[in-house]
Each structure stands twice: as C-alpha cells, then as structure tokens.
C-alpha positions in Angstrom: 1.4 28.9 30.3 4.3 31.3 30.5 4.8 33.1 33.8 5.4 36.8 33.7 9.0 36.4 34.8 9.5 33.9 31.9 8.1 36.4 29.4 10.5 39.1 30.8 13.5 36.8 30.6 12.7 35.4 27.2 11.6 38.7 25.8 14.9 40.3 26.7 16.7 37.5 24.9 14.5 38.0 21.9 15.1 41.8 21.9 18.9 41.2 22.2 18.8 38.8 19.3 17.0 41.4 17.2 19.4 44.2 18.1 22.3 42.0 17.0 20.6 41.0 13.8 19.9 44.7 13.0 23.3 46.1 13.8 25.5 43.2 12.8 23.8 41.9 9.7 20.8 43.8 8.2 22.2 47.3 8.2 25.8 46.3 7.3 24.4 44.6 4.2 22.6 47.7 3.1 25.6 49.9 3.8 27.4 48.1 1.0 24.7 49.0 -1.5 25.2 52.7 -1.1 25.9 54.2 -4.5 28.4 57.1 -4.6 26.5 58.5 -7.6 23.5 58.9 -5.3 21.0 56.7 -3.5 21.5 52.9 -3.4 22.1 50.3 -6.1 18.9 49.1 -7.6 19.5 45.4 -7.7 21.4 42.5 -6.3 20.3 39.0 -7.4 19.9 35.9 -5.3 23.4 34.8 -6.2 24.6 38.1 -4.6 25.6 39.5 -8.0 25.3 43.3 -8.0 23.8 45.2 -10.9 25.2 48.8 -10.6 23.3 50.1 -13.6 19.9 48.6 -12.7 17.0 51.1 -12.4 16.4 52.3 -8.9 13.0 51.7 -7.4 11.5 54.7 -5.5 9.7 52.4 -3.1 13.0 50.8 -2.3 14.6 54.2 -1.6 11.6 55.3 0.6 11.9 52.2 2.6 15.7 52.5 2.9 15.1 56.1 4.1 12.6 54.8 6.7 14.9 52.0 7.9 18.0 54.2 8.5 16.0 57.0 10.0 14.2 54.7 12.4 17.4 52.9 13.3 19.0 56.2 14.1 16.1 57.2 16.3 16.6 53.9 18.3 20.4 53.6 18.3 21.6 57.2 17.9 24.5 56.1 15.7 25.5 59.2 13.5 26.5 56.9 10.7 22.9 55.7 10.4 21.7 59.3 10.0 24.3 59.8 7.2 22.9 56.9 5.3 19.4 58.2 5.8 20.5 61.6 4.5 22.1 60.0 1.4 18.7 58.3 0.6 16.8 61.5 1.3 19.0 63.6 -1.1 18.4 61.0 -3.8 14.6 60.9 -3.3 14.3 64.7 -3.2 16.6 65.4 -6.1 15.8 62.6 -8.6 12.6 60.9 -7.7 10.2 63.8 -7.3 8.5 65.0 -10.5 8.9 68.7 -10.5 6.7 69.1 -13.6 3.5 67.2 -12.4 4.1 66.5 -8.7 4.3 63.2 -7.0 7.0 60.6 -7.0 8.0 58.4 -10.0 7.9 54.6 -9.8 11.5 54.3 -10.7 14.5 56.2 -12.1 17.6 55.1 -13.9 20.9 54.4 -12.1 21.9 57.9 -13.0 18.7 59.4 -11.7 16.7 60.0 -14.9 13.0 59.2 -15.0 12.5 55.5 -15.9 9.0 54.3 -15.0 6.9 57.4 -14.7 3.7 55.8 -13.4 2.3 57.6 -10.3 0.9 55.2 -7.8 -0.8 56.1 -4.6 1.0 53.2 -2.8 4.3 54.7 -3.8 3.4 58.2 -2.7 2.4 56.8 0.7 5.7 55.0 1.2 7.6 58.2 0.5 5.5 60.0 3.1 6.3 57.3 5.6 10.0 57.5 4.9 10.1 61.3 4.9 8.3 61.5 8.3 10.8 59.2 9.8 13.7 61.2 8.4 12.2 64.4 9.7 11.9 62.9 13.2 15.5 61.7 13.0 17.1 64.8 11.5 14.8 67.7 12.2 15.2 68.7 8.5 12.0 70.7 7.7 12.4 70.2 4.0 11.6 66.5 4.5 8.4 67.4 6.3 7.5 69.9 3.7 7.9 67.3 1.0 5.8 64.8 3.0 3.0 67.3 3.3 3.3 68.2 -0.4 2.8 64.5 -1.3 -0.2 64.3 1.1 -1.7 67.3 -0.7 -1.0 65.7 -4.1 -2.7 62.5 -3.1 -5.7 64.3 -1.8 -5.9 66.5 -4.9 -5.1 64.0 -7.7 -6.3 60.5 -6.6 -9.8 60.7 -5.1 -12.8 59.3 -6.9 -16.4 58.7 -6.0 -15.5 55.7 -3.8 -12.2 56.7 -2.2 -8.7 56.8 -3.7 -7.7 55.8 -7.2 -4.4 53.9 -7.3 -2.5 54.0 -10.6 -2.0 57.1 -12.8 0.0 58.3 -15.7 2.8 60.8 -15.1 0.3 63.7 -15.6 -2.3 62.0 -13.2 -4.6 60.4 -15.7 -6.1 57.0 -14.5 -4.0 54.0 -15.6 -4.2 50.2 -15.2 -3.3 49.0 -11.7 -0.8 46.4 -12.8 1.7 47.1 -10.1 -0.6 45.9 -7.3 -2.7 43.3 -9.1 -1.7 39.6 -9.0 -3.2 36.1 -9.1 -4.6 36.9 -12.6 -6.8 39.6 -11.3 -7.0 43.2 -12.5 -8.0 45.1 -9.3 -9.0 48.8 -9.4 -8.7 49.1 -5.6 -6.6 47.1 -3.1 -6.4 46.5 0.6 -2.6 46.9 0.2 -2.8 50.6 -0.9 -5.3 51.4 1.8 -3.2 49.8 4.5 -0.1 51.7 3.5 -2.0 55.0 3.3 -3.1 54.3 6.9 0.6 53.7 7.7 1.8 56.9 6.1 -1.0 59.1 7.4 -0.4 57.8 10.9 3.2 59.0 10.8 2.3 62.3 9.1 -0.3 63.0 11.8 2.2 62.1 14.5 4.6 64.8 13.3 2.1 67.5 12.2 -1.1 67.0 14.2 -2.8 68.4 11.1 -6.6 68.0 11.4 -7.1 67.2 7.7 -4.6 64.3 8.1 -6.6 63.0 11.1 -9.8 63.3 9.2 -8.5 61.3 6.2 -7.0 58.7 8.6 -10.3 58.2 10.3 -12.0 57.8 6.9 -9.4 55.1 5.9 -10.0 53.3 9.2 -13.7 53.4 8.7 -13.3 52.0 5.2 -11.1 49.2 6.5 -13.6 48.3 9.2 -16.7 48.5 7.1 -15.6 47.3 3.6 -12.2 45.6 3.8 -12.4 43.6 7.1 -14.6 40.5 6.9 -15.8 39.8 10.5 -17.0 36.3 9.6 -13.6 35.2 8.4 -11.6 37.5 10.7 -9.7 38.4 7.6 -9.1 41.3 5.2 -10.5 41.2 1.7 -7.6 41.9 -0.8 -8.8 42.9 -4.3 -11.8 45.0 -5.3 -13.4 46.6 -8.3 -13.9 50.4 -8.4 -16.9 50.3 -6.0 -15.3 48.2 -3.3 -16.9 44.9 -4.4 -14.5 42.0 -3.7 -13.0 40.2 -6.7 -11.1 36.9 -6.5 -10.7 34.5 -3.7 -7.4 35.6 -1.9 -6.4 35.5 1.7 -3.0 37.2 2.3 -1.7 36.0 5.6 1.2 38.4 5.7 -0.9 41.5 5.0 -3.4 40.5 7.6 -0.8 40.1 10.4 0.9 43.3 9.3 -2.4 45.2 9.3 -3.3 43.9 12.7 -0.6 46.0 14.3 -0.5 48.9 11.9 -4.2 49.6 12.4 -3.8 49.6 16.2 -0.7 51.9 15.8 -2.9 54.3 13.9 -5.5 54.3 16.7 -2.8 54.9 19.3 -1.5 58.0 17.4 -5.0 59.3 16.8 -5.7 59.0 20.6 -9.3 58.1 19.9 -10.7 55.6 22.4 -13.5 54.5 20.2 -11.2 53.5 17.4 -8.7 52.1 19.8 -11.1 49.7 21.3 -12.6 48.6 18.0 -9.3 47.9 16.3 -7.8 46.2 19.3 -10.5 43.6 19.1 -10.0 43.2 15.4 -6.3 42.9 15.8 -6.6 40.1 18.3 -9.2 38.3 16.1 -7.0 38.6 13.0 -3.9 37.3 14.9 -5.9 34.3 16.3 -7.1 33.4 12.8 -3.6 33.6 11.3 -2.3 31.5 14.2 -4.9 28.8 13.5 -4.8 28.6 9.7 -1.5 29.9 8.5 1.1 28.7 11.0 2.6 25.4 9.9 5.9 23.8 11.0 7.1 26.8 12.8 6.5 29.5 10.1 3.7 31.3 8.3 2.6 30.1 4.9 2.4 32.9 2.3 -1.3 33.0 1.2 -4.4 31.3 0.1 -5.6 31.9 -3.4 -8.4 30.2 -5.5 -8.5 27.1 -3.3 -4.7 26.6 -3.0 -2.3 27.4 -0.1 1.0 28.7 -1.1 3.4 27.3 1.5 6.6 29.1 0.6 8.0 31.2 3.5 8.4 34.9 2.5 10.8 37.1 4.4 8.4 40.0 5.0 5.5 37.7 6.0 7.7 36.1 8.7 9.0 39.4 9.9 5.5 41.0 10.2 4.3 37.9 12.0 6.8 38.5 14.8 5.5 42.1 15.3 1.8 41.2 14.8 1.9 38.4 17.4 3.8 40.5 19.9 1.2 43.2 19.4 -1.6 40.6 20.0 0.1 39.5 23.2 0.3 43.0 24.4 -3.4 43.6 23.7 -4.7 40.3 25.0 -2.2 39.0 27.5 -2.5 35.5 25.9 0.9 33.8 26.2 0.2 31.7 23.1 0.7 34.8 21.0 4.1 35.5 22.6 5.2 31.9 22.0 4.2 32.2 18.4 6.3 35.3 18.0 9.2 33.4 19.5 8.6 30.5 17.2 8.7 32.7 14.1 11.9 34.3 15.2 13.5 30.8 15.6 12.4 29.9 12.1 13.8 33.2 10.7 17.1 32.7 12.6 17.5 29.2 11.3 16.2 29.3 7.8 15.3 32.8 6.5 18.5 34.6 7.3 21.1 34.1 4.6 24.4 33.1 6.3 26.5 33.5 3.2 29.2 36.1 3.2 27.6 39.3 1.8 24.0 38.1 2.1 21.0 39.4 4.1 17.7 37.4 4.3 16.4 34.9 1.7 13.4 36.4 0.1 11.6 33.1 -0.2 12.2 29.7 1.4 10.4 26.6 0.2 8.2 24.5 2.6 11.1 22.1 2.9 13.2 25.0 4.3 15.5 25.2 1.2 16.1 28.8 -0.1 14.3 29.2 -3.4 17.0 31.6 -4.9 14.6 33.1 -7.4 13.7 36.5 -5.9 16.4 39.1 -5.7 18.4 39.8 -2.5 17.8 43.5 -3.1 15.5 45.2 -5.6 12.4 47.2 -6.1 10.4 45.1 -3.6 13.3 43.5 -1.5 14.3 46.1 1.0 15.3 46.6 4.7 11.9 47.9 5.8 10.1 44.7 7.0 13.1 43.0 8.8 14.6 46.2 10.3 11.2 47.2 11.5 10.7 43.8 13.1 13.9 44.3 15.0 13.1 47.8 16.1 9.5 47.0 17.0 10.6 44.0 19.0 13.2 46.0 20.9 10.7 48.7 21.7 7.8 46.4 22.6 10.0 44.2 24.8 11.3 47.3 26.6 7.8 48.5 27.2 6.7 45.0 28.5 9.7 44.6 30.8 9.5 48.1 32.2 5.8 48.0 32.8 
C-alpha cells in the first residue's frame, strides 16, 4: 500500500520524466518532419528513412495540430505555437474539400487530393485538433472550421441508428474499410463513436453550444447502453448497421483509452448523473484491463477470435498510463497508480527508440524486441498518444500533489 506522501514523491518523479520525454525527445522528433512545402512529411519508415513525396494523412496532421497546440498550452513555448500554425495552415488550405465539405482522408505531398474518402472518424479528429489550436492561438477561423465540420457531420452522416462512418467524396455511403479489421466488415465501430465523444467534448468546452451538448449526451447514452458490456466490463468493438455486435474482439487499448475519455466528457458536460455513471464504468474497465491484459510489465494488444495478440503497441501503452492514473484519481486504489508507473517503466525501457533520430517503436514483440515493421511516422503513427500521455500525466500529477 502506497502512502500519500509516496504517491506525491513518486508522482512528481513520473511527471518530471514525462516532461523530459515530451520536450527533449517526442517534440524534437516531429520538429524535423516539418515540410517547408506545407504541413509535415507523410512517412518515415522503421529504419528511419524519410519519404518526402509520400502522401500526407489528414488524421496525422490533425493529431500533429493537437499535439503542438496542447503542448503550447502547457509549456507556453512560442516555437510550439509556430509548429501548430504550420499544421493548421496545411489542414485549412489543402485538406478541406471546398466543393463538398468535410476533410479528405489524404492529400499528396504537394497538397492535391489523394484519397478523397470522407470518414466520420477523420472529421472528428480534425475537430479535436482545431479546438486545441483555437484554445492555444485564439484564431477564430480555426473554431469556425471546427463548427463547420460539426455541422457537416450532423447533416451528412446520420442514419436511422446513429452515425454512418464511411462516405464517398460527395457523401454517398461507402465501405468502411478504414476502420474494419480482423477479417470483419463493420458498418459501425466503437472507435468512431469514442473519437466523436472526444471531439465533441472539446468543441463543447470552447463553444458551450447546446446542440453539441445534446449530441455528446446521445453518444454517451449509446456507449453506455449499446457499446459497453457490463458483464465483461468491456467495450464491444464492431457492429452491423443496427448496433448488433459482430466478431469476437476485445481491444485493450481502446478500452483503457475510453475509460478516461468518457469521464473527461462528463467533466466538461458538468452533468452529475453522467459523471457518476461513467466514473463507475471507468474504474470497472481499468480493473478488468489490469487483470486480463497486463503481462510482464506491459499491456498486450488485443483479444480476437480466441487468441491474444501479445505485441506491445506504442499507443496502447501510452493510453494505459493515462487510464490507470485516471482510475487512481477516481477510486483512490493505489494499485492503479502502481500500474501506471509500471507501464511507464516499460515504455522507458523498451518502447522508446533510443536510436539517433528515432521516436517510439510502434510495436515491440512480447520478448521486448522492436518489430521494425510499422512506420516510425505515417498516417496512423503520430505524436498524439504519447505527447498526450506526457501532458495528461503532468497535469494529473499536479492536481494530485496540489490537492
């Protein structure tokens, strides 16, 4: 059992580690990927080879925008705001479809439309990044674009059961290949709902617009009533068009990430009924992940069709630190704090790439050897999860030690 003074001392050490990792490693890595043509380079492979002419993912740029904006809010370093502005100008100028509305999936290195699919998940991440940039810069054009994307989602994507996910450039329904996996073709996904919650939370924070609050409550109700499985203390992952579960998948990373994003949404809504309900869910989810996914100091990736994938994925470990700190704050159970520390020790020892010019290994095998398959930077490999882990840890430890 940790005593309170031990939590304070060890928490401060953890926060200091995270600040160093953010300022001396993560952000400097992404600084070098800034493209003078606009935005950031679209790919660096696991061998640290840069591909200057690779297509540029819009999700990547939205997450870069979020990371630099949020880091500036915490650290007040003007250089961070300059990098955020660089990402914002690229998103606004090249990634927004002026003909049909919404954001493209990707553009070429020169900023021409590449993959023109419109995905609700992608629109949500752009809202998330734009809201952070508005908070950091005060640039009202960013907020206007975030609200425009919200209005587009609410106009173009709803169906009889909620939100559609994948669409053609002119907003006709399309196959949801981008967010389907494990051989499944899902019409609806927990992942898109979670990141709509995330985006609408931040949009409501900066606008206090009642329509945003209403849709956020609807998403929370959907999560509690159809996505969360109270018997397993887990989130269902893939669904048909009527929210019937398909497949047998348990995503450990999404669950621990959701546990704290859902409570954050309730905090911003300032609705005690939701806050109480989702605090209980968050602690239950964290306890379940702790008991079934934690092995040899790290979180396994997922369970699917009877098999556990034991590779260690960068974003899963990062979200684990935040999720377990959140569970500790909600419950006071020191086991959650110790688990957050344990995950950070694993990250520091194995997940962080110590090569010159590296960042974090995307995937590490169960024997702790980097897999060197997934890119170091690319459409899905970004500074969002690990920079957010650092920032959330710094903020949460500050709140715990000042309380």
